[in-house]
DODOMI-839597 format. One record per residue (C-alpha): residue number from 1; residue in one letter; chain; x, z, y. Coordinates in Angstrom, 1 decimal. Layout:
REM DODOMI-839597
+-----+------+-------+--------+--------+--------+
!  nr ! rest ! kette !     xx !     zz !     yy !
+-----+------+-------+--------+--------+--------+
! NUM !    A !     A !      X !      Z !      Y !
...
+-----+------+-------+--------+--------+--------+
REM end
This chain:
REM DODOMI-839597
+-----+------+-------+--------+--------+--------+
!  nr ! rest ! kette !     xx !     zz !     yy !
+-----+------+-------+--------+--------+--------+
!   1 !    X !     A ! -178.8 !  -13.9 !  -34.8 !
!   2 !    X !     A ! -180.9 !  -16.4 !  -32.9 !
!   3 !    X !     A ! -181.6 !  -13.7 !  -30.3 !
!   4 !    X !     A ! -177.9 !  -12.9 !  -29.9 !
!   5 !    X !     A ! -177.2 !  -16.6 !  -29.4 !
!   6 !    X !     A ! -179.9 !  -16.9 !  -26.8 !
!   7 !    X !     A ! -178.3 !  -14.0 !  -24.9 !
!   8 !    X !     A ! -174.9 !  -15.7 !  -24.9 !
!   9 !    X !     A ! -176.5 !  -19.0 !  -23.7 !
!  10 !    X !     A ! -178.3 !  -17.1 !  -21.0 !
!  11 !    X !     A ! -175.1 !  -15.6 !  -19.7 !
!  12 !    X !     A ! -173.5 !  -19.0 !  -19.6 !
!  13 !    X !     A ! -176.4 !  -20.3 !  -17.5 !
!  14 !    X !     A ! -176.0 !  -17.4 !  -15.0 !
!  15 !    X !     A ! -172.2 !  -18.1 !  -14.9 !
!  16 !    X !     A ! -172.8 !  -21.7 !  -14.0 !
!  17 !    X !     A ! -175.3 !  -20.7 !  -11.3 !
!  18 !    X !     A ! -172.7 !  -18.3 !   -9.8 !
!  19 !    X !     A ! -170.4 !  -21.3 !   -9.5 !
!  20 !    X !     A ! -173.1 !  -22.9 !   -7.3 !
!  21 !    X !     A ! -173.2 !  -19.9 !   -5.0 !
!  22 !    X !     A ! -169.4 !  -20.0 !   -4.7 !
!  23 !    X !     A ! -169.4 !  -23.7 !   -3.9 !
!  24 !    X !     A ! -172.0 !  -23.2 !   -1.2 !
!  25 !    X !     A ! -169.7 !  -20.7 !    0.5 !
!  26 !    X !     A ! -166.8 !  -23.2 !    0.3 !
!  27 !    X !     A ! -168.9 !  -25.9 !    1.9 !
!  28 !    X !     A ! -169.5 !  -23.8 !    5.0 !
!  29 !    X !     A ! -166.4 !  -25.6 !    6.4 !
!  30 !    X !     A ! -167.2 !  -29.0 !    4.8 !
!  31 !    X !     A ! -166.5 !  -31.0 !    7.9 !
!  32 !    X !     A ! -162.8 !  -30.0 !    7.7 !
!  33 !    X !     A ! -162.4 !  -31.1 !    4.1 !
!  34 !    X !     A ! -160.9 !  -34.4 !    3.0 !
!  35 !    X !     A ! -162.8 !  -37.2 !    1.4 !
!  36 !    X !     A ! -161.0 !  -36.7 !   -1.9 !
!  37 !    X !     A ! -161.8 !  -33.0 !   -1.9 !
!  38 !    X !     A ! -165.5 !  -33.7 !   -1.2 !
!  39 !    X !     A ! -165.6 !  -36.1 !   -4.2 !
!  40 !    X !     A ! -164.0 !  -33.4 !   -6.3 !
!  41 !    X !     A ! -166.8 !  -31.0 !   -5.3 !
!  42 !    X !     A ! -169.4 !  -33.7 !   -6.2 !
!  43 !    X !     A ! -167.9 !  -34.1 !   -9.6 !
!  44 !    X !     A ! -167.9 !  -30.4 !  -10.2 !
!  45 !    X !     A ! -171.6 !  -30.2 !   -9.2 !
!  46 !    X !     A ! -172.5 !  -32.9 !  -11.7 !
!  47 !    X !     A ! -170.6 !  -31.1 !  -14.4 !
!  48 !    X !     A ! -172.4 !  -27.8 !  -13.6 !
!  49 !    X !     A ! -175.8 !  -29.6 !  -13.6 !
!  50 !    X !     A ! -175.0 !  -31.1 !  -17.0 !
!  51 !    X !     A ! -173.9 !  -27.8 !  -18.5 !
!  52 !    X !     A ! -177.0 !  -26.0 !  -17.3 !
!  53 !    X !     A ! -179.3 !  -28.7 !  -18.7 !
!  54 !    X !     A ! -177.4 !  -28.4 !  -22.1 !
!  55 !    X !     A ! -177.8 !  -24.7 !  -22.1 !
!  56 !    X !     A ! -181.5 !  -24.9 !  -21.3 !
!  57 !    X !     A ! -181.9 !  -27.3 !  -24.2 !
!  58 !    X !     A ! -180.3 !  -24.8 !  -26.5 !
!  59 !    X !     A ! -183.0 !  -22.3 !  -25.5 !
!  60 !    X !     A ! -185.9 !  -24.7 !  -26.1 !
!  61 !    X !     A ! -187.0 !  -23.1 !  -29.4 !
!  62 !    X !     A ! -186.4 !  -19.5 !  -28.2 !
!  63 !    X !     A ! -188.5 !  -17.1 !  -26.2 !
!  64 !    X !     A ! -185.9 !  -17.1 !  -23.5 !
!  65 !    X !     A ! -186.6 !  -20.7 !  -22.5 !
!  66 !    X !     A ! -189.8 !  -20.1 !  -20.5 !
!  67 !    X !     A ! -188.3 !  -17.0 !  -18.8 !
!  68 !    X !     A ! -185.4 !  -19.1 !  -17.6 !
!  69 !    X !     A ! -187.4 !  -21.9 !  -16.1 !
!  70 !    X !     A ! -187.7 !  -20.4 !  -12.6 !
!  71 !    X !     A ! -183.9 !  -19.8 !  -12.6 !
!  72 !    X !     A ! -183.4 !  -23.4 !  -13.8 !
!  73 !    X !     A ! -185.6 !  -24.8 !  -11.0 !
!  74 !    X !     A ! -183.9 !  -22.7 !   -8.4 !
!  75 !    X !     A ! -180.5 !  -24.0 !   -9.7 !
!  76 !    X !     A ! -181.7 !  -27.6 !   -9.5 !
!  77 !    X !     A ! -182.8 !  -27.0 !   -5.9 !
!  78 !    X !     A ! -179.3 !  -25.7 !   -5.0 !
!  79 !    X !     A ! -177.7 !  -28.6 !   -6.8 !
!  80 !    X !     A ! -179.8 !  -31.1 !   -4.9 !
!  81 !    X !     A ! -179.0 !  -29.4 !   -1.5 !
!  82 !    X !     A ! -175.3 !  -29.3 !   -2.2 !
!  83 !    X !     A ! -175.3 !  -32.9 !   -3.5 !
!  84 !    X !     A ! -177.1 !  -34.0 !   -0.3 !
!  85 !    X !     A ! -174.6 !  -32.2 !    1.9 !
!  86 !    X !     A ! -171.6 !  -33.7 !    0.1 !
!  87 !    X !     A ! -173.0 !  -37.3 !    0.1 !
!  88 !    X !     A ! -173.9 !  -37.1 !    3.8 !
!  89 !    X !     A ! -170.4 !  -36.0 !    4.8 !
!  90 !    X !     A ! -168.8 !  -38.6 !    2.5 !
!  91 !    X !     A ! -170.9 !  -41.3 !    4.1 !
!  92 !    X !     A ! -169.9 !  -40.1 !    7.6 !
!  93 !    X !     A ! -166.2 !  -40.1 !    6.6 !
!  94 !    X !     A ! -166.6 !  -43.6 !    5.1 !
!  95 !    X !     A ! -168.1 !  -44.8 !    8.4 !
!  96 !    X !     A ! -165.2 !  -43.3 !   10.3 !
!  97 !    X !     A ! -162.7 !  -45.1 !    8.0 !
!  98 !    X !     A ! -164.5 !  -48.4 !    8.5 !
!  99 !    X !     A ! -164.3 !  -48.0 !   12.3 !
! 100 !    X !     A ! -160.6 !  -47.2 !   12.1 !
! 101 !    X !     A ! -160.0 !  -50.3 !    9.9 !
! 102 !    X !     A ! -162.0 !  -52.4 !   12.4 !
! 103 !    X !     A ! -159.9 !  -51.0 !   15.2 !
! 104 !    X !     A ! -156.7 !  -51.9 !   13.3 !
! 105 !    X !     A ! -157.8 !  -55.4 !   12.8 !
! 106 !    X !     A ! -158.1 !  -55.9 !   16.6 !
! 107 !    X !     A ! -154.5 !  -54.6 !   17.1 !
! 108 !    X !     A ! -151.5 !  -56.9 !   16.9 !
! 109 !    X !     A ! -149.8 !  -56.8 !   13.5 !
! 110 !    X !     A ! -146.3 !  -56.5 !   14.9 !
! 111 !    X !     A ! -144.2 !  -57.2 !   18.0 !
! 112 !    X !     A ! -141.2 !  -59.5 !   17.6 !
! 113 !    X !     A ! -137.7 !  -58.0 !   18.0 !
! 114 !    X !     A ! -135.4 !  -59.7 !   20.4 !
! 115 !    X !     A ! -131.8 !  -60.8 !   20.1 !
! 116 !    X !     A ! -129.6 !  -62.5 !   22.7 !
! 117 !    X !     A ! -126.3 !  -62.8 !   20.7 !
! 118 !    X !     A ! -124.7 !  -59.5 !   21.6 !
! 119 !    X !     A ! -122.8 !  -58.3 !   18.5 !
! 120 !    X !     A ! -123.6 !  -54.7 !   19.3 !
! 121 !    X !     A ! -127.3 !  -55.4 !   18.9 !
! 122 !    X !     A ! -127.1 !  -57.5 !   15.7 !
! 123 !    X !     A ! -127.5 !  -54.8 !   13.0 !
! 124 !    X !     A ! -130.6 !  -53.3 !   14.7 !
! 125 !    X !     A ! -132.1 !  -56.7 !   15.2 !
! 126 !    X !     A ! -131.4 !  -57.8 !   11.6 !
! 127 !    X !     A ! -132.9 !  -54.6 !   10.1 !
! 128 !    X !     A ! -136.1 !  -54.7 !   12.2 !
! 129 !    X !     A ! -136.5 !  -58.4 !   11.7 !
! 130 !    X !     A ! -136.1 !  -58.2 !    7.9 !
! 131 !    X !     A ! -138.5 !  -55.2 !    7.7 !
! 132 !    X !     A ! -141.3 !  -56.8 !    9.9 !
! 133 !    X !     A ! -140.9 !  -60.5 !   10.0 !
! 134 !    X !     A ! -139.5 !  -61.8 !    6.7 !
! 135 !    X !     A ! -142.9 !  -61.6 !    4.9 !
! 136 !    X !     A ! -144.4 !  -63.6 !    7.8 !
! 137 !    X !     A ! -141.6 !  -66.2 !    7.7 !
! 138 !    X !     A ! -141.9 !  -69.1 !   10.0 !
! 139 !    X !     A ! -139.4 !  -70.8 !   12.3 !
! 140 !    X !     A ! -141.5 !  -69.9 !   15.3 !
! 141 !    X !     A ! -141.0 !  -66.2 !   14.5 !
! 142 !    X !     A ! -137.2 !  -66.6 !   14.7 !
! 143 !    X !     A ! -137.3 !  -68.9 !   17.8 !
! 144 !    X !     A ! -139.6 !  -66.5 !   19.7 !
! 145 !    X !     A ! -137.2 !  -63.6 !   18.9 !
! 146 !    X !     A ! -134.0 !  -65.3 !   20.1 !
! 147 !    X !     A ! -132.5 !  -66.1 !   23.5 !
! 148 !    X !     A ! -129.1 !  -66.9 !   25.0 !
! 149 !    X !     A ! -126.3 !  -67.8 !   22.6 !
! 150 !    X !     A ! -128.3 !  -66.7 !   19.6 !
! 151 !    X !     A ! -131.1 !  -69.2 !   20.4 !
! 152 !    X !     A ! -128.6 !  -72.1 !   20.6 !
! 153 !    X !     A ! -127.6 !  -71.6 !   16.9 !
! 154 !    X !     A ! -131.0 !  -72.7 !   15.6 !
! 155 !    X !     A ! -131.9 !  -75.1 !   18.4 !
! 156 !    X !     A ! -131.6 !  -78.2 !   16.3 !
! 157 !    X !     A ! -133.8 !  -76.9 !   13.4 !
! 158 !    X !     A ! -137.0 !  -78.8 !   12.8 !
! 159 !    X !     A ! -140.2 !  -77.1 !   11.6 !
! 160 !    X !     A ! -140.2 !  -77.8 !    7.8 !
! 161 !    X !     A ! -141.2 !  -75.5 !    5.0 !
! 162 !    X !     A ! -137.6 !  -74.6 !    4.1 !
! 163 !    X !     A ! -136.4 !  -74.3 !    7.7 !
! 164 !    X !     A ! -136.9 !  -70.5 !    8.1 !
! 165 !    X !     A ! -134.4 !  -69.7 !    5.3 !
! 166 !    X !     A ! -131.9 !  -72.1 !    6.7 !
! 167 !    X !     A ! -132.2 !  -70.8 !   10.2 !
! 168 !    X !     A ! -132.0 !  -67.2 !    9.1 !
! 169 !    X !     A ! -128.9 !  -68.0 !    7.0 !
! 170 !    X !     A ! -127.3 !  -69.7 !   10.0 !
! 171 !    X !     A ! -127.8 !  -66.6 !   12.1 !
! 172 !    X !     A ! -126.4 !  -64.3 !    9.4 !
! 173 !    X !     A ! -123.3 !  -66.6 !    8.9 !
! 174 !    X !     A ! -122.7 !  -66.4 !   12.7 !
! 175 !    X !     A ! -123.2 !  -62.7 !   13.3 !
! 176 !    X !     A ! -123.1 !  -60.8 !   10.1 !
! 177 !    X !     A ! -119.3 !  -60.8 !    9.6 !
! 178 !    X !     A ! -118.5 !  -57.3 !    8.3 !
! 179 !    X !     A ! -114.9 !  -57.4 !    9.6 !
! 180 !    X !     A ! -115.9 !  -58.5 !   13.1 !
! 181 !    X !     A ! -118.8 !  -56.0 !   13.3 !
! 182 !    X !     A ! -116.6 !  -53.1 !   12.1 !
! 183 !    X !     A ! -113.8 !  -53.8 !   14.6 !
! 184 !    X !     A ! -116.5 !  -54.2 !   17.4 !
! 185 !    X !     A ! -117.9 !  -50.7 !   16.6 !
! 186 !    X !     A ! -114.4 !  -49.2 !   16.3 !
! 187 !    X !     A ! -113.6 !  -50.7 !   19.7 !
! 188 !    X !     A ! -116.7 !  -49.2 !   21.2 !
! 189 !    X !     A ! -115.5 !  -45.8 !   20.1 !
! 190 !    X !     A ! -111.9 !  -46.3 !   21.3 !
! 191 !    X !     A ! -113.2 !  -47.7 !   24.7 !
! 192 !    X !     A ! -115.2 !  -44.6 !   25.6 !
! 193 !    X !     A ! -114.3 !  -43.8 !   29.1 !
! 194 !    X !     A ! -112.6 !  -40.5 !   30.0 !
! 195 !    X !     A ! -115.1 !  -38.0 !   31.4 !
! 196 !    X !     A ! -114.0 !  -37.1 !   34.9 !
! 197 !    X !     A ! -117.0 !  -35.0 !   35.8 !
! 198 !    X !     A ! -118.0 !  -32.6 !   33.0 !
! 199 !    X !     A ! -121.7 !  -32.2 !   32.8 !
! 200 !    X !     A ! -124.2 !  -32.1 !   29.9 !
! 201 !    X !     A ! -125.4 !  -35.7 !   30.6 !
! 202 !    X !     A ! -122.0 !  -37.2 !   30.3 !
! 203 !    X !     A ! -121.2 !  -35.2 !   27.1 !
! 204 !    X !     A ! -124.5 !  -36.2 !   25.5 !
! 205 !    X !     A ! -123.9 !  -39.9 !   26.3 !
! 206 !    X !     A ! -120.4 !  -39.7 !   24.8 !
! 207 !    X !     A ! -121.7 !  -38.0 !   21.6 !
! 208 !    X !     A ! -124.6 !  -40.6 !   21.3 !
! 209 !    X !     A ! -122.2 !  -43.5 !   21.7 !
! 210 !    X !     A ! -119.9 !  -42.1 !   18.9 !
! 211 !    X !     A ! -122.9 !  -41.4 !   16.6 !
! 212 !    X !     A ! -124.4 !  -44.8 !   17.2 !
! 213 !    X !     A ! -121.2 !  -46.7 !   16.3 !
! 214 !    X !     A ! -120.5 !  -44.4 !   13.3 !
! 215 !    X !     A ! -124.0 !  -45.0 !   12.0 !
! 216 !    X !     A ! -123.5 !  -48.8 !   12.3 !
! 217 !    X !     A ! -120.2 !  -48.5 !   10.5 !
! 218 !    X !     A ! -121.9 !  -46.5 !    7.7 !
! 219 !    X !     A ! -124.6 !  -49.2 !    7.5 !
! 220 !    X !     A ! -121.8 !  -51.7 !    6.9 !
! 221 !    X !     A ! -120.6 !  -49.6 !    3.9 !
! 222 !    X !     A ! -117.4 !  -48.4 !    5.6 !
! 223 !    X !     A ! -116.3 !  -45.1 !    4.0 !
! 224 !    X !     A ! -114.2 !  -42.4 !    5.6 !
! 225 !    X !     A ! -110.8 !  -43.7 !    4.4 !
! 226 !    X !     A ! -111.6 !  -47.3 !    5.5 !
! 227 !    X !     A ! -112.8 !  -46.0 !    8.9 !
! 228 !    X !     A ! -109.5 !  -44.2 !    9.5 !
! 229 !    X !     A ! -107.6 !  -47.4 !    8.7 !
! 230 !    X !     A ! -109.9 !  -49.6 !   10.9 !
! 231 !    X !     A ! -109.6 !  -47.2 !   13.8 !
! 232 !    X !     A ! -105.8 !  -47.2 !   13.5 !
! 233 !    X !     A ! -105.7 !  -51.0 !   13.2 !
! 234 !    X !     A ! -108.1 !  -51.5 !   16.2 !
! 235 !    X !     A ! -105.9 !  -49.1 !   18.2 !
! 236 !    X !     A ! -102.8 !  -51.1 !   17.3 !
! 237 !    X !     A ! -104.5 !  -54.4 !   18.1 !
! 238 !    X !     A ! -105.3 !  -53.1 !   21.6 !
! 239 !    X !     A ! -101.6 !  -52.4 !   22.2 !
! 240 !    X !     A ! -100.2 !  -55.9 !   21.4 !
! 241 !    X !     A ! -100.6 !  -59.2 !   23.3 !
! 242 !    X !     A ! -103.4 !  -61.7 !   22.4 !
! 243 !    X !     A ! -101.1 !  -64.2 !   20.5 !
! 244 !    X !     A !  -99.7 !  -61.5 !   18.2 !
! 245 !    X !     A ! -103.3 !  -60.2 !   17.9 !
! 246 !    X !     A ! -104.5 !  -63.5 !   16.5 !
! 247 !    X !     A ! -101.6 !  -63.6 !   14.0 !
! 248 !    X !     A ! -102.4 !  -60.1 !   12.9 !
+-----+------+-------+--------+--------+--------+
REM end
């Protein structure tokens, strides 16, 4: 029975050693493999080594132990070589990552978006500003982003801890009026000039203009039914004089 057990253990040892050979073949293209994949290989090597050592311990009291020692030493040699290869490549990848991080540190974190007060540009400016600047909130960030009419809105704000929120609120109250923005985008669509000369460039510009304004209307939460009503209303407003327009 002990002899049979030894044979089973011997087969297990050879099976683990065959894994080492397969792994060596996989590592022929080690330079193309990711850091995570290399770490996975390293974990597998450690598990194979542990299993072989456990199996050898099971053979200590059997006649098979001594005969397996040359195989065991050869397996350890392979394990050491593979571990060394993996660790060297992991170290090189770590150094590359460190250099990349150092390069990133030297680059500017972000460039400030700009806004002059043109209602057409408000949504794009607001989206970019909130995505990149809000977490780095300071009054200087707003002031450096504005010019023209937009800059005059926060001209009187002093640099105090709560100024940023107040200045940003003032800009939103001035420019983020859903009704005004929606009618502005509808006007942009209705004011598209008639194409006198048909060519691909003119058609592309027309399509881009429509898509841009429809996208902005969608960002405002205007659905298809509301869009139809707004386009109709905008069209009617364009056909009546300015006094009636105000009353409307």
